[in-house]
C-alpha positions in Angstrom: -9.6 218.2 139.9 -13.3 216.8 140.6 -11.9 213.2 139.8 -9.2 213.9 142.2 -11.5 214.8 145.0 -13.4 211.6 144.5 -10.5 209.5 144.8 -9.4 211.4 148.1 -12.7 211.1 149.3 -12.9 207.2 148.5 -9.4 206.8 150.0 -10.8 208.6 153.2 -13.6 206.5 153.3 -11.6 202.9 153.0 -9.1 204.4 155.7 -12.0 204.8 157.9 -13.7 201.5 157.3 -10.3 199.5 157.9 -9.8 201.5 161.0 -13.2 200.8 162.5 -12.6 196.9 161.5 -9.2 197.3 163.6 -11.0 198.6 166.5 -13.6 196.1 166.3 -11.0 193.3 166.4 -9.4 194.8 169.2 -9.7 192.8 172.7 -12.0 194.0 175.4 -9.9 195.9 177.9 -9.7 195.7 181.9 -7.4 197.8 184.1 -6.0 196.5 187.6 -4.2 198.6 189.8 -1.6 197.4 192.4 -1.6 199.3 195.4 -0.5 198.6 199.0 0.2 195.3 197.6 -3.6 194.5 196.5 -5.0 194.4 193.0 -8.1 196.6 192.4 -10.5 195.0 191.2 -9.6 191.7 192.9 -12.1 190.1 190.6 -13.4 190.8 187.5 -15.3 189.1 184.5 -15.0 188.3 181.1 -16.4 187.1 178.2 -15.6 183.4 177.3 -13.9 183.1 174.0 -12.7 186.2 173.8 -9.0 187.8 174.1 -8.9 190.7 176.8 -6.0 193.1 177.2 -5.1 193.7 180.5 -3.6 196.8 181.7 -1.6 196.8 185.3 -0.7 199.8 186.9 1.7 199.5 189.7 1.4 202.4 192.2 3.7 200.6 194.8 7.2 201.4 195.4 8.3 197.8 194.7 8.6 195.3 191.7 5.5 192.9 191.5 4.8 190.0 189.1 1.6 189.4 187.8 1.5 185.4 188.1 -1.1 182.7 187.1 -0.4 179.2 186.8 -4.2 179.1 185.7 -3.7 181.5 182.8 -0.2 180.0 182.2 1.1 183.9 182.8 3.9 185.7 184.3 4.3 189.6 183.8 6.9 192.0 185.9 5.7 195.3 186.3 8.1 197.9 187.6 7.5 200.2 190.9 5.4 202.7 189.5 5.3 201.3 186.3 2.4 200.3 183.8 2.2 197.0 181.7 -0.4 195.7 179.1 -0.8 192.0 178.1 -3.6 189.8 176.8 -5.2 186.8 178.4 -7.4 184.3 176.5 -9.5 183.2 174.7 -10.7 181.6 178.1 -13.0 178.7 178.4 -15.6 179.6 180.8 -14.6 179.0 184.5 -12.4 180.8 187.2 -8.9 181.5 187.1 -6.7 182.8 189.8 -3.8 185.0 189.8 -1.5 186.6 192.1 1.2 189.1 192.8 4.2 186.6 193.1 6.5 188.9 195.5 3.4 189.7 198.0 1.3 186.7 197.5 -0.3 187.2 201.1 -2.1 190.2 199.7 -2.0 190.4 196.1 -4.5 188.2 194.9 -7.3 188.1 192.2 -9.5 186.0 190.1 -11.1 186.5 186.4 -14.1 184.6 185.6 -14.9 183.9 182.1 -18.6 183.6 181.3 -20.2 181.9 178.2 -22.4 184.2 176.4 -26.3 183.3 177.1 -28.2 181.9 174.3 
């Protein structure tokens, strides 16, 4: 019985270590909200060289498309919907994005910044 408990404890410890590693490898995240055909925040900064998970929440009653030639990305979000997608890893610089269906108001920019040495 004692040997069984040791094996169970070892298995739990191994799962905790693997789970922690998976979380450490997960991309950083940013949440954008689309309301009144505007992104909030309209600008955000990420670390260059790393993937970033973007969650886009559409609070408008209209479909929108997150569109970025700079990021080479198009993602459609339904009315009152939510989507998640990854960007990067990006080189240091600025990358524009728009809401293709309401480009006059739905505009934004992501800035990728290299880590200081």
